[in-house]
N, CA, C and O atoms as CSV, one atom per row, in Angstrom:
chain,resi,resn,atom,element,x,y,z
A,1,MET,N,N,-4.537,-11.126,28.803
A,1,MET,CA,C,-3.096,-11.076,28.093
A,1,MET,C,C,-2.899,-12.391,27.433
A,1,MET,O,O,-3.347,-13.450,27.872
A,2,SER,N,N,-2.217,-12.258,26.379
A,2,SER,CA,C,-1.852,-13.670,25.576
A,2,SER,C,C,-0.359,-13.863,26.102
A,2,SER,O,O,0.407,-13.005,26.539
A,3,ASP,N,N,-0.160,-15.268,25.933
A,3,ASP,CA,C,1.048,-15.706,26.037
A,3,ASP,C,C,1.956,-15.745,24.773
A,3,ASP,O,O,3.027,-16.350,24.812
A,4,ALA,N,N,1.586,-15.183,23.795
A,4,ALA,CA,C,2.344,-15.038,22.600
A,4,ALA,C,C,3.511,-14.239,22.789
A,4,ALA,O,O,3.493,-13.199,23.447
A,5,PRO,N,N,4.745,-14.798,22.107
A,5,PRO,CA,C,5.749,-13.942,22.028
A,5,PRO,C,C,5.587,-12.567,21.568
A,5,PRO,O,O,4.567,-12.249,20.956
A,6,PRO,N,N,6.564,-11.683,21.827
A,6,PRO,CA,C,6.383,-10.266,21.291
A,6,PRO,C,C,6.666,-10.200,19.894
A,6,PRO,O,O,7.414,-10.998,19.329
A,7,LEU,N,N,6.033,-9.186,19.290
A,7,LEU,CA,C,6.270,-8.902,17.879
A,7,LEU,C,C,7.003,-7.427,17.896
A,7,LEU,O,O,6.807,-6.559,18.746
A,8,ALA,N,N,7.866,-7.340,16.802
A,8,ALA,CA,C,8.846,-6.184,16.626
A,8,ALA,C,C,8.159,-5.044,15.865
A,8,ALA,O,O,8.604,-3.900,15.956
A,9,GLY,N,N,7.116,-5.320,15.138
A,9,GLY,CA,C,6.430,-4.291,14.463
A,9,GLY,C,C,6.254,-4.869,12.913
A,9,GLY,O,O,6.664,-5.993,12.626
A,10,TYR,N,N,5.656,-4.066,12.010
A,10,TYR,CA,C,5.345,-4.479,10.748
A,10,TYR,C,C,6.598,-4.709,9.863
A,10,TYR,O,O,7.546,-3.943,10.035
A,11,HIS,N,N,6.693,-5.678,8.945
A,11,HIS,CA,C,7.991,-5.757,8.096
A,11,HIS,C,C,7.628,-5.640,6.587
A,11,HIS,O,O,8.305,-4.942,5.832
A,12,HIS,N,N,6.630,-6.285,6.204
A,12,HIS,CA,C,6.318,-6.146,4.601
A,12,HIS,C,C,4.862,-6.494,4.338
A,12,HIS,O,O,4.181,-7.046,5.202
A,13,LEU,N,N,4.396,-6.175,3.159
A,13,LEU,CA,C,3.096,-6.644,2.685
A,13,LEU,C,C,3.293,-7.121,1.283
A,13,LEU,O,O,4.012,-6.488,0.510
A,14,GLY,N,N,2.675,-8.220,0.928
A,14,GLY,CA,C,2.820,-8.598,-0.350
A,14,GLY,C,C,1.339,-8.504,-1.180
A,14,GLY,O,O,0.347,-8.847,-0.537
A,15,VAL,N,N,1.212,-8.198,-2.129
A,15,VAL,CA,C,-0.036,-8.096,-2.978
A,15,VAL,C,C,0.163,-8.706,-4.384
A,15,VAL,O,O,1.166,-8.449,-5.050
A,16,THR,N,N,-0.807,-9.509,-4.807
A,16,THR,CA,C,-0.681,-10.107,-5.997
A,16,THR,C,C,-1.345,-9.032,-7.031
A,16,THR,O,O,-2.432,-8.499,-6.807
A,17,VAL,N,N,-0.547,-8.779,-8.201
A,17,VAL,CA,C,-1.095,-7.701,-9.162
A,17,VAL,C,C,-1.301,-8.404,-10.509
A,17,VAL,O,O,-0.753,-9.461,-10.824
A,18,ARG,N,N,-2.206,-7.657,-11.316
A,18,ARG,CA,C,-2.315,-8.182,-12.723
A,18,ARG,C,C,-1.395,-8.022,-13.726
A,18,ARG,O,O,-1.146,-8.916,-14.535
A,19,ASP,N,N,-0.770,-6.729,-13.729
A,19,ASP,CA,C,0.283,-6.447,-14.773
A,19,ASP,C,C,1.381,-5.814,-13.735
A,19,ASP,O,O,1.198,-4.725,-13.190
A,20,ILE,N,N,2.567,-6.639,-13.522
A,20,ILE,CA,C,3.733,-6.137,-12.368
A,20,ILE,C,C,4.342,-4.975,-13.082
A,20,ILE,O,O,4.722,-4.055,-12.358
A,21,ASP,N,N,4.487,-4.862,-14.236
A,21,ASP,CA,C,5.186,-3.738,-14.821
A,21,ASP,C,C,4.502,-2.386,-14.622
A,21,ASP,O,O,5.093,-1.343,-14.342
A,22,ALA,N,N,2.922,-2.558,-14.837
A,22,ALA,CA,C,2.146,-1.263,-14.693
A,22,ALA,C,C,2.036,-0.882,-13.141
A,22,ALA,O,O,1.860,0.270,-12.747
A,23,SER,N,N,2.160,-1.976,-12.335
A,23,SER,CA,C,2.104,-1.710,-10.872
A,23,SER,C,C,3.339,-1.138,-10.448
A,23,SER,O,O,3.319,-0.132,-9.738
A,24,GLU,N,N,4.427,-1.673,-10.806
A,24,GLU,CA,C,5.834,-1.142,-10.404
A,24,GLU,C,C,5.921,0.332,-10.734
A,24,GLU,O,O,6.395,1.161,-9.957
A,25,ALA,N,N,5.448,0.602,-11.896
A,25,ALA,CA,C,5.496,2.134,-12.459
A,25,ALA,C,C,4.501,2.858,-11.708
A,25,ALA,O,O,4.829,3.999,-11.381
A,26,TRP,N,N,3.272,2.423,-11.333
A,26,TRP,CA,C,2.484,3.293,-10.573
A,26,TRP,C,C,2.911,3.443,-9.108
A,26,TRP,O,O,2.704,4.512,-8.534
A,27,TYR,N,N,3.475,2.456,-8.506
A,27,TYR,CA,C,3.909,2.744,-7.051
A,27,TYR,C,C,5.064,3.535,-7.027
A,27,TYR,O,O,5.277,4.272,-6.064
A,28,ALA,N,N,5.891,3.462,-8.046
A,28,ALA,CA,C,6.967,4.283,-8.009
A,28,ALA,C,C,6.690,5.786,-8.146
A,28,ALA,O,O,7.220,6.619,-7.411
A,29,GLU,N,N,5.751,6.109,-9.219
A,29,GLU,CA,C,5.405,7.503,-9.534
A,29,GLU,C,C,4.467,8.001,-8.377
A,29,GLU,O,O,4.608,9.110,-7.862
A,30,THR,N,N,3.449,7.056,-7.989
A,30,THR,CA,C,2.515,7.634,-6.970
A,30,THR,C,C,3.030,7.713,-5.467
A,30,THR,O,O,2.801,8.650,-4.702
A,31,LEU,N,N,3.668,6.722,-5.215
A,31,LEU,CA,C,4.036,6.530,-3.730
A,31,LEU,C,C,5.645,6.732,-3.518
A,31,LEU,O,O,6.125,6.618,-2.390
A,32,GLY,N,N,6.334,6.991,-4.484
A,32,GLY,CA,C,7.786,7.228,-4.419
A,32,GLY,C,C,8.562,5.949,-4.130
A,32,GLY,O,O,9.690,6.024,-3.642
A,33,LEU,N,N,8.002,4.791,-4.410
A,33,LEU,CA,C,8.746,3.574,-4.102
A,33,LEU,C,C,9.688,3.116,-5.119
A,33,LEU,O,O,9.411,3.389,-6.287
A,34,VAL,N,N,10.734,2.477,-4.872
A,34,VAL,CA,C,11.913,1.967,-5.648
A,34,VAL,C,C,12.008,0.542,-5.467
A,34,VAL,O,O,11.798,0.022,-4.370
A,35,ARG,N,N,12.347,-0.179,-6.607
A,35,ARG,CA,C,12.732,-1.450,-6.672
A,35,ARG,C,C,13.914,-1.814,-5.763
A,35,ARG,O,O,14.985,-1.227,-5.915
A,36,ALA,N,N,13.754,-2.805,-4.780
A,36,ALA,CA,C,14.777,-3.179,-3.926
A,36,ALA,C,C,15.533,-4.319,-4.482
A,36,ALA,O,O,16.763,-4.349,-4.532
A,37,PHE,N,N,14.649,-5.374,-4.950
A,37,PHE,CA,C,15.151,-6.643,-5.464
A,37,PHE,C,C,14.001,-7.403,-5.968
A,37,PHE,O,O,12.866,-7.025,-5.680
A,38,VAL,N,N,14.214,-8.536,-6.762
A,38,VAL,CA,C,13.314,-9.409,-7.280
A,38,VAL,C,C,13.465,-10.686,-6.602
A,38,VAL,O,O,14.593,-11.163,-6.472
A,39,GLU,N,N,12.420,-11.296,-6.149
A,39,GLU,CA,C,12.582,-12.585,-5.508
A,39,GLU,C,C,11.702,-13.512,-6.254
A,39,GLU,O,O,10.531,-13.191,-6.458
A,40,LYS,N,N,12.229,-14.754,-6.721
A,40,LYS,CA,C,11.563,-15.973,-7.271
A,40,LYS,C,C,10.678,-16.611,-6.319
A,40,LYS,O,O,11.110,-16.796,-5.181
A,41,HIS,N,N,9.477,-16.982,-6.623
A,41,HIS,CA,C,8.712,-17.866,-5.771
A,41,HIS,C,C,9.092,-19.276,-5.845
A,41,HIS,O,O,9.530,-19.731,-6.902
A,42,ASP,N,N,8.963,-19.969,-4.850
A,42,ASP,CA,C,9.111,-21.527,-4.777
A,42,ASP,C,C,8.703,-22.234,-6.165
A,42,ASP,O,O,7.776,-21.747,-6.812
A,43,ASN,N,N,9.233,-23.126,-6.529
A,43,ASN,CA,C,8.707,-24.088,-7.649
A,43,ASN,C,C,8.543,-23.267,-8.864
A,43,ASN,O,O,7.818,-23.725,-9.747
A,44,ASP,N,N,9.095,-22.146,-9.035
A,44,ASP,CA,C,8.960,-21.366,-10.334
A,44,ASP,C,C,7.511,-21.043,-10.736
A,44,ASP,O,O,7.082,-21.080,-11.889
A,45,THR,N,N,6.800,-20.715,-9.609
A,45,THR,CA,C,5.293,-20.400,-9.804
A,45,THR,C,C,5.141,-18.977,-10.143
A,45,THR,O,O,4.050,-18.575,-10.548
A,46,GLY,N,N,6.247,-18.099,-9.999
A,46,GLY,CA,C,6.149,-16.634,-10.247
A,46,GLY,C,C,7.255,-15.934,-9.484
A,46,GLY,O,O,8.251,-16.552,-9.108
A,47,TYR,N,N,7.088,-14.720,-9.271
A,47,TYR,CA,C,8.137,-13.838,-8.680
A,47,TYR,C,C,7.583,-12.612,-8.165
A,47,TYR,O,O,6.466,-12.286,-8.567
A,48,ALA,N,N,8.237,-11.827,-7.273
A,48,ALA,CA,C,7.922,-10.693,-6.599
A,48,ALA,C,C,8.877,-9.574,-6.885
A,48,ALA,O,O,10.083,-9.752,-6.717
A,49,VAL,N,N,8.391,-8.408,-7.314
A,49,VAL,CA,C,9.198,-7.295,-7.333
A,49,VAL,C,C,9.026,-6.635,-5.988
A,49,VAL,O,O,7.914,-6.208,-5.675
A,50,VAL,N,N,10.080,-6.521,-5.153
A,50,VAL,CA,C,9.988,-5.977,-3.749
A,50,VAL,C,C,10.348,-4.423,-3.877
A,50,VAL,O,O,11.389,-4.084,-4.439
A,51,MET,N,N,9.623,-3.664,-3.438
A,51,MET,CA,C,9.693,-2.134,-3.481
A,51,MET,C,C,9.928,-1.694,-2.157
A,51,MET,O,O,9.485,-2.319,-1.194
A,52,THR,N,N,10.688,-0.515,-2.029
A,52,THR,CA,C,10.813,0.184,-0.576
A,52,THR,C,C,10.764,1.765,-0.895
A,52,THR,O,O,10.919,2.336,-1.975
A,53,ARG,N,N,10.535,2.220,0.211
A,53,ARG,CA,C,10.697,3.793,0.182
A,53,ARG,C,C,12.035,4.106,0.877
A,53,ARG,O,O,12.265,3.765,2.037
A,54,PRO,N,N,12.953,4.813,0.052
A,54,PRO,CA,C,14.330,4.960,0.766
A,54,PRO,C,C,14.038,5.661,1.990
A,54,PRO,O,O,13.061,6.389,2.170
A,55,GLY,N,N,15.001,5.378,2.870
A,55,GLY,CA,C,15.177,5.878,4.330
A,55,GLY,C,C,13.990,5.401,5.221
A,55,GLY,O,O,13.792,5.989,6.284
A,56,THR,N,N,13.148,4.312,4.821
A,56,THR,CA,C,12.274,3.797,5.586
A,56,THR,C,C,12.466,2.274,5.832
A,56,THR,O,O,13.386,1.654,5.299
A,57,SER,N,N,11.572,1.709,6.650
A,57,SER,CA,C,11.653,0.230,6.689
A,57,SER,C,C,10.471,-0.323,6.099
A,57,SER,O,O,10.118,-1.468,6.380
A,58,PHE,N,N,9.819,0.419,5.284
A,58,PHE,CA,C,8.568,-0.077,4.455
A,58,PHE,C,C,9.072,-0.880,3.393
A,58,PHE,O,O,10.016,-0.495,2.703
A,59,PHE,N,N,8.390,-2.187,3.186
A,59,PHE,CA,C,8.701,-2.781,1.887
A,59,PHE,C,C,7.318,-3.480,1.418
A,59,PHE,O,O,6.589,-4.055,2.226
A,60,LEU,N,N,7.064,-3.393,0.220
A,60,LEU,CA,C,6.074,-3.840,-0.440
A,60,LEU,C,C,6.393,-4.930,-1.643
A,60,LEU,O,O,7.176,-4.683,-2.560
A,61,GLY,N,N,5.716,-6.091,-1.514
A,61,GLY,CA,C,6.029,-7.053,-2.660
A,61,GLY,C,C,4.889,-7.052,-3.626
A,61,GLY,O,O,3.741,-7.312,-3.262
A,62,LEU,N,N,5.197,-6.770,-4.815
A,62,LEU,CA,C,4.486,-6.841,-6.011
A,62,LEU,C,C,4.431,-8.237,-6.496
A,62,LEU,O,O,5.366,-8.576,-7.221
A,63,ASP,N,N,3.484,-9.142,-6.227
A,63,ASP,CA,C,3.682,-10.439,-6.625
A,63,ASP,C,C,3.145,-10.901,-8.035
A,63,ASP,O,O,2.037,-10.501,-8.394
A,64,HIS,N,N,3.840,-11.673,-8.792
A,64,HIS,CA,C,3.333,-12.079,-10.256
A,64,HIS,C,C,3.239,-13.574,-10.029
A,64,HIS,O,O,4.271,-14.216,-9.831
A,65,HIS,N,N,2.122,-14.125,-10.048
A,65,HIS,CA,C,1.930,-15.574,-10.043
A,65,HIS,C,C,1.538,-15.961,-11.521
A,65,HIS,O,O,0.602,-15.382,-12.073
A,66,HIS,N,N,2.261,-16.942,-12.153
A,66,HIS,CA,C,2.050,-17.391,-13.434
A,66,HIS,C,C,0.386,-17.618,-13.467
A,66,HIS,O,O,-0.217,-17.000,-14.345
A,67,ASP,N,N,-0.272,-18.344,-12.696
A,67,ASP,CA,C,-1.309,-18.955,-12.798
A,67,ASP,C,C,-2.492,-17.984,-12.165
A,67,ASP,O,O,-3.611,-18.448,-11.946
A,68,ALA,N,N,-2.181,-16.681,-11.902
A,68,ALA,CA,C,-3.241,-15.791,-11.301
A,68,ALA,C,C,-4.379,-15.694,-12.229
A,68,ALA,O,O,-4.199,-15.997,-13.408
A,69,ASP,N,N,-5.612,-15.277,-11.790
A,69,ASP,CA,C,-6.824,-15.091,-12.515
A,69,ASP,C,C,-6.818,-13.794,-13.213
A,69,ASP,O,O,-7.556,-13.649,-14.187
A,70,ARG,N,N,-6.035,-12.811,-12.796
A,70,ARG,CA,C,-5.899,-11.579,-13.395
A,70,ARG,C,C,-7.193,-10.637,-13.410
A,70,ARG,O,O,-7.424,-9.738,-14.219
A,71,LYS,N,N,-8.063,-11.090,-12.222
A,71,LYS,CA,C,-9.227,-10.190,-12.094
A,71,LYS,C,C,-8.898,-9.121,-11.300
A,71,LYS,O,O,-7.887,-9.139,-10.598
A,72,MET,N,N,-9.798,-8.015,-11.352
A,72,MET,CA,C,-9.534,-6.844,-10.382
A,72,MET,C,C,-9.753,-7.216,-8.977
A,72,MET,O,O,-10.572,-8.104,-8.741
A,73,PHE,N,N,-9.168,-6.687,-8.087
A,73,PHE,CA,C,-9.224,-6.780,-6.634
A,73,PHE,C,C,-10.623,-6.676,-6.231
A,73,PHE,O,O,-11.368,-5.962,-6.903
A,74,ASP,N,N,-11.078,-7.316,-5.191
A,74,ASP,CA,C,-12.390,-7.237,-4.634
A,74,ASP,C,C,-12.270,-7.408,-3.094
A,74,ASP,O,O,-12.006,-8.476,-2.543
A,75,PRO,N,N,-12.505,-6.172,-2.443
A,75,PRO,CA,C,-12.423,-6.290,-0.992
A,75,PRO,C,C,-13.467,-7.139,-0.259
A,75,PRO,O,O,-13.378,-7.407,0.939
A,76,ALA,N,N,-14.497,-7.558,-1.085
A,76,ALA,CA,C,-15.628,-8.444,-0.594
A,76,ALA,C,C,-15.238,-9.836,-0.358
A,76,ALA,O,O,-15.910,-10.553,0.383
A,77,ARG,N,N,-14.000,-10.324,-1.057
A,77,ARG,CA,C,-13.605,-11.527,-0.993
A,77,ARG,C,C,-12.842,-11.675,0.227
A,77,ARG,O,O,-12.349,-10.689,0.774
A,78,THR,N,N,-12.694,-13.010,0.753
A,78,THR,CA,C,-12.002,-13.253,2.000
A,78,THR,C,C,-10.450,-12.904,1.639
A,78,THR,O,O,-9.924,-13.367,0.626
A,79,GLY,N,N,-9.812,-12.117,2.478
A,79,GLY,CA,C,-8.441,-11.833,2.351
A,79,GLY,C,C,-8.312,-10.329,2.632
A,79,GLY,O,O,-9.079,-9.783,3.425
A,80,LEU,N,N,-7.337,-9.649,1.981
A,80,LEU,CA,C,-7.068,-8.173,2.250
A,80,LEU,C,C,-8.334,-7.446,1.855
A,80,LEU,O,O,-9.058,-7.818,0.931
A,81,ASP,N,N,-8.558,-6.368,2.627
A,81,ASP,CA,C,-9.500,-5.299,2.481
A,81,ASP,C,C,-8.898,-4.049,2.073
A,81,ASP,O,O,-9.420,-3.380,1.182
A,82,HIS,N,N,-7.695,-3.636,2.737
A,82,HIS,CA,C,-7.018,-2.541,2.202
A,82,HIS,C,C,-5.671,-2.478,3.237
A,82,HIS,O,O,-5.492,-3.230,4.195
A,83,PHE,N,N,-4.896,-1.538,2.855
A,83,PHE,CA,C,-3.763,-1.418,3.630
A,83,PHE,C,C,-3.518,0.054,3.938
A,83,PHE,O,O,-3.832,0.884,3.086
A,84,ALA,N,N,-3.024,0.407,5.001
A,84,ALA,CA,C,-2.895,1.767,5.375
A,84,ALA,C,C,-1.337,2.063,5.711
A,84,ALA,O,O,-0.654,1.292,6.384
A,85,LEU,N,N,-0.858,3.289,5.153
A,85,LEU,CA,C,0.453,3.768,5.385
A,85,LEU,C,C,0.460,4.993,6.176
A,85,LEU,O,O,-0.203,5.974,5.839
A,86,ALA,N,N,1.278,4.959,7.343
A,86,ALA,CA,C,1.189,6.045,8.302
A,86,ALA,C,C,1.834,7.205,7.752
A,86,ALA,O,O,2.818,7.001,7.041
A,87,VAL,N,N,1.419,8.504,7.974
A,87,VAL,CA,C,2.188,9.660,7.627
A,87,VAL,C,C,2.130,10.604,9.015
A,87,VAL,O,O,1.296,10.405,9.899
A,88,SER,N,N,3.016,11.528,9.061
A,88,SER,CA,C,3.401,12.177,10.430
A,88,SER,C,C,2.576,13.289,10.844
A,88,SER,O,O,2.799,13.810,11.937
A,89,SER,N,N,1.528,13.769,10.004
A,89,SER,CA,C,0.601,14.731,10.417
A,89,SER,C,C,-0.553,14.944,9.500
A,89,SER,O,O,-0.566,14.392,8.399
A,90,ALA,N,N,-1.536,15.729,9.905
A,90,ALA,CA,C,-2.644,15.925,9.025
A,90,ALA,C,C,-2.296,16.849,7.966
A,90,ALA,O,O,-2.889,16.721,6.895
A,91,ASP,N,N,-1.361,17.829,8.105
A,91,ASP,CA,C,-0.799,18.470,6.968
A,91,ASP,C,C,-0.139,17.564,5.967
A,91,ASP,O,O,-0.199,17.859,4.773
A,92,GLU,N,N,0.441,16.560,6.343
A,92,GLU,CA,C,1.087,15.575,5.303
A,92,GLU,C,C,-0.028,14.747,4.704
A,92,GLU,O,O,0.220,14.198,3.631
A,93,VAL,N,N,-1.131,14.594,5.205
A,93,VAL,CA,C,-2.222,14.012,4.607
A,93,VAL,C,C,-2.831,14.863,3.482
A,93,VAL,O,O,-3.267,14.360,2.447
A,94,ARG,N,N,-2.836,16.004,3.709
A,94,ARG,CA,C,-3.383,17.196,2.883
A,94,ARG,C,C,-2.230,17.298,1.758
A,94,ARG,O,O,-2.570,17.558,0.604
A,95,ALA,N,N,-1.077,17.127,2.028
A,95,ALA,CA,C,-0.008,17.271,1.032
A,95,ALA,C,C,-0.073,16.079,0.117
A,95,ALA,O,O,0.055,16.212,-1.100
A,96,TRP,N,N,-0.280,14.869,0.717
A,96,TRP,CA,C,-0.478,13.679,-0.275
A,96,TRP,C,C,-1.627,13.907,-1.159
A,96,TRP,O,O,-1.483,13.620,-2.347
A,97,ALA,N,N,-2.812,14.409,-0.730
A,97,ALA,CA,C,-3.944,14.703,-1.584
A,97,ALA,C,C,-3.671,15.527,-2.632
A,97,ALA,O,O,-4.123,15.279,-3.750
A,98,ALA,N,N,-2.884,16.622,-2.378
A,98,ALA,CA,C,-2.345,17.637,-3.467
A,98,ALA,C,C,-1.432,16.821,-4.400
A,98,ALA,O,O,-1.575,16.878,-5.621
A,99,HIS,N,N,-0.558,16.115,-3.850
A,99,HIS,CA,C,0.347,15.120,-4.868
A,99,HIS,C,C,-0.449,14.456,-5.692
A,99,HIS,O,O,-0.258,14.557,-6.904
A,100,LEU,N,N,-1.418,13.708,-5.220
A,100,LEU,CA,C,-2.246,12.785,-5.994
A,100,LEU,C,C,-3.013,13.578,-7.079
A,100,LEU,O,O,-3.168,13.159,-8.226
A,101,ASP,N,N,-3.450,14.690,-6.646
A,101,ASP,CA,C,-4.145,15.697,-7.563
A,101,ASP,C,C,-3.358,15.992,-8.836
A,101,ASP,O,O,-3.797,15.944,-9.985
A,102,ALA,N,N,-2.051,16.323,-8.421
A,102,ALA,CA,C,-1.061,16.712,-9.362
A,102,ALA,C,C,-0.769,15.741,-10.441
A,102,ALA,O,O,-0.502,16.000,-11.614
A,103,LEU,N,N,-0.874,14.396,-9.774
A,103,LEU,CA,C,-0.584,13.332,-10.709
A,103,LEU,C,C,-1.764,12.656,-11.522
A,103,LEU,O,O,-1.658,11.715,-12.308
A,104,GLY,N,N,-2.983,13.385,-11.140
A,104,GLY,CA,C,-4.263,12.844,-11.798
A,104,GLY,C,C,-4.743,11.511,-11.229
A,104,GLY,O,O,-5.531,10.823,-11.879
A,105,VAL,N,N,-4.255,11.096,-9.935
A,105,VAL,CA,C,-4.608,9.943,-9.327
A,105,VAL,C,C,-5.990,10.257,-8.694
A,105,VAL,O,O,-6.093,11.258,-7.985
A,106,GLU,N,N,-7.028,9.471,-8.909
A,106,GLU,CA,C,-8.316,9.459,-8.198
A,106,GLU,C,C,-8.211,9.050,-6.708
A,106,GLU,O,O,-7.562,8.055,-6.388
A,107,HIS,N,N,-8.828,9.795,-5.831
A,107,HIS,CA,C,-8.722,9.595,-4.478
A,107,HIS,C,C,-10.044,10.138,-3.832
A,107,HIS,O,O,-10.745,10.912,-4.485
A,108,GLU,N,N,-10.361,9.797,-2.713
A,108,GLU,CA,C,-11.512,10.156,-1.844
A,108,GLU,C,C,-11.174,11.567,-1.405
A,108,GLU,O,O,-9.967,11.802,-1.447
A,109,PRO,N,N,-11.978,12.607,-0.976
A,109,PRO,CA,C,-11.641,13.728,-0.134
A,109,PRO,C,C,-10.902,13.383,1.227
A,109,PRO,O,O,-11.216,12.391,1.886
A,110,VAL,N,N,-10.045,14.137,1.551
A,110,VAL,CA,C,-9.303,14.216,2.828
A,110,VAL,C,C,-10.392,14.143,3.914
A,110,VAL,O,O,-11.197,15.072,3.978
A,111,PHE,N,N,-10.485,13.046,4.825
A,111,PHE,CA,C,-11.259,12.802,5.936
A,111,PHE,C,C,-10.474,13.310,7.182
A,111,PHE,O,O,-9.329,12.929,7.429
A,112,GLU,N,N,-11.165,14.193,7.949
A,112,GLU,CA,C,-10.504,14.476,9.391
A,112,GLU,C,C,-11.579,14.519,10.423
A,112,GLU,O,O,-12.688,15.030,10.269
A,113,ALA,N,N,-11.125,13.923,11.500
A,113,ALA,CA,C,-12.041,13.938,12.666
A,113,ALA,C,C,-11.233,14.201,13.921
A,113,ALA,O,O,-10.003,14.232,13.873
A,114,ASN,N,N,-11.952,14.401,15.115
A,114,ASN,CA,C,-11.331,14.501,16.387
A,114,ASN,C,C,-11.717,13.544,17.288
A,114,ASN,O,O,-11.060,13.456,18.324
A,115,GLU,N,N,-12.911,12.598,17.062
A,115,GLU,CA,C,-13.547,11.797,17.965
A,115,GLU,C,C,-13.507,10.325,16.973
A,115,GLU,O,O,-13.748,10.438,15.771
A,116,PRO,N,N,-13.229,9.139,17.490
A,116,PRO,CA,C,-12.702,8.926,18.966
A,116,PRO,C,C,-11.366,9.409,19.161
A,116,PRO,O,O,-10.948,9.493,20.316
A,117,MET,N,N,-10.574,9.767,18.113
A,117,MET,CA,C,-9.259,10.237,18.252
A,117,MET,C,C,-8.967,11.165,17.050
A,117,MET,O,O,-9.575,11.023,15.989
A,118,PRO,N,N,-8.051,12.092,17.229
A,118,PRO,CA,C,-7.578,13.016,16.118
A,118,PRO,C,C,-7.156,11.997,14.904
A,118,PRO,O,O,-6.423,11.035,15.133
A,119,LEU,N,N,-7.621,12.249,13.724
A,119,LEU,CA,C,-7.231,11.678,12.687
A,119,LEU,C,C,-7.377,12.428,11.291
A,119,LEU,O,O,-8.113,13.414,11.244
A,120,ALA,N,N,-6.686,11.989,10.123
A,120,ALA,CA,C,-6.772,12.492,8.920
A,120,ALA,C,C,-6.367,11.414,8.035
A,120,ALA,O,O,-5.421,10.662,8.271
A,121,LEU,N,N,-7.197,11.356,6.896
A,121,LEU,CA,C,-6.770,10.322,5.931
A,121,LEU,C,C,-7.266,10.517,4.673
A,121,LEU,O,O,-8.316,11.132,4.487
A,122,VAL,N,N,-6.495,9.971,3.644
A,122,VAL,CA,C,-7.051,10.101,2.279
A,122,VAL,C,C,-7.004,8.775,1.753
A,122,VAL,O,O,-6.020,8.100,2.054
A,123,GLN,N,N,-7.970,8.230,0.954
A,123,GLN,CA,C,-8.092,6.972,0.405
A,123,GLN,C,C,-7.957,6.855,-1.095
A,123,GLN,O,O,-8.472,7.727,-1.795
A,124,LEU,N,N,-7.288,5.819,-1.661
A,124,LEU,CA,C,-6.991,5.769,-3.066
A,124,LEU,C,C,-7.044,4.192,-3.500
A,124,LEU,O,O,-7.104,3.241,-2.720
A,125,ARG,N,N,-7.010,4.143,-4.817
A,125,ARG,CA,C,-6.925,2.676,-5.344
A,125,ARG,C,C,-5.684,2.531,-6.114
A,125,ARG,O,O,-5.378,3.472,-6.847
A,126,ASP,N,N,-4.962,1.553,-6.067
A,126,ASP,CA,C,-3.891,1.125,-7.089
A,126,ASP,C,C,-4.515,0.649,-8.423
A,126,ASP,O,O,-5.738,0.558,-8.522
A,127,PRO,N,N,-3.728,0.361,-9.399
A,127,PRO,CA,C,-4.215,-0.062,-10.811
A,127,PRO,C,C,-5.064,-1.389,-10.702
A,127,PRO,O,O,-5.852,-1.734,-11.583
A,128,ASP,N,N,-4.858,-2.031,-9.661
A,128,ASP,CA,C,-5.664,-3.414,-9.455
A,128,ASP,C,C,-6.831,-3.307,-8.526
A,128,ASP,O,O,-7.475,-4.298,-8.182
A,129,GLY,N,N,-7.130,-1.917,-8.069
A,129,GLY,CA,C,-8.256,-1.592,-7.227
A,129,GLY,C,C,-8.128,-1.954,-5.828
A,129,GLY,O,O,-9.082,-2.019,-5.052
A,130,ILE,N,N,-6.818,-2.206,-5.509
A,130,ILE,CA,C,-6.534,-2.233,-4.050
A,130,ILE,C,C,-6.483,-1.045,-3.279
A,130,ILE,O,O,-5.729,-0.129,-3.607
A,131,ALA,N,N,-7.345,-0.965,-2.108
A,131,ALA,CA,C,-7.450,0.239,-1.422
A,131,ALA,C,C,-6.400,0.444,-0.316
A,131,ALA,O,O,-6.083,-0.317,0.598
A,132,ILE,N,N,-5.911,1.750,-0.655
A,132,ILE,CA,C,-4.765,2.204,0.290
A,132,ILE,C,C,-5.301,3.374,0.906
A,132,ILE,O,O,-6.091,4.126,0.334
A,133,GLU,N,N,-4.824,3.552,2.215
A,133,GLU,CA,C,-5.070,4.743,3.001
A,133,GLU,C,C,-3.800,5.329,3.503
A,133,GLU,O,O,-3.032,4.697,4.228
A,134,LEU,N,N,-3.587,6.583,3.095
A,134,LEU,CA,C,-2.561,7.418,3.848
A,134,LEU,C,C,-3.205,8.141,5.090
A,134,LEU,O,O,-4.054,9.018,4.937
A,135,ILE,N,N,-2.740,7.713,6.387
A,135,ILE,CA,C,-3.419,8.140,7.469
A,135,ILE,C,C,-2.474,8.681,8.472
A,135,ILE,O,O,-1.312,8.279,8.529
A,136,TRP,N,N,-2.975,9.636,9.308
A,136,TRP,CA,C,-2.247,10.241,10.444
A,136,TRP,C,C,-3.293,10.200,11.566
A,136,TRP,O,O,-4.371,10.784,11.463
A,137,THR,N,N,-2.883,9.395,12.778
A,137,THR,CA,C,-3.686,9.425,13.876
A,137,THR,C,C,-2.677,10.103,15.096
A,137,THR,O,O,-1.488,9.791,15.159
A,138,GLY,N,N,-3.218,10.930,15.916
A,138,GLY,CA,C,-2.334,11.333,17.001
A,138,GLY,C,C,-3.017,12.581,17.472
A,138,GLY,O,O,-4.068,12.993,16.981
A,139,ALA,N,N,-2.281,13.237,18.579
A,139,ALA,CA,C,-2.800,14.396,19.082
A,139,ALA,C,C,-2.040,15.702,18.649
A,139,ALA,O,O,-2.426,16.801,19.047
């Protein structure tokens, strides 16, 4: 057991994007996020559009760095591999897949398993290639 102080849970995630306007529109349409506020980076190096899902404590920062390389995301580089958003049931995972289909958003087929635990997930990528999982785990 660690002597580290307790954590209260997840607060937010910030991802650097190539085109902040396109990413904001995609996250709004695809995941139902809305702009909460815009935050300037220190030393005027860029800014973040912070988005949220109304009624939740989920926040996502879409970061624009003036000097970013504007390359597509690559999970093989050190750093972020993917991020996962929890949903409440396997039925909700399937509903998300149907929603993505209706929007024409490419995604992997829904994966369901019972071992080592019950789970269902669907994987997709944002406009920068960042991998996102919509996942349910539980009994």
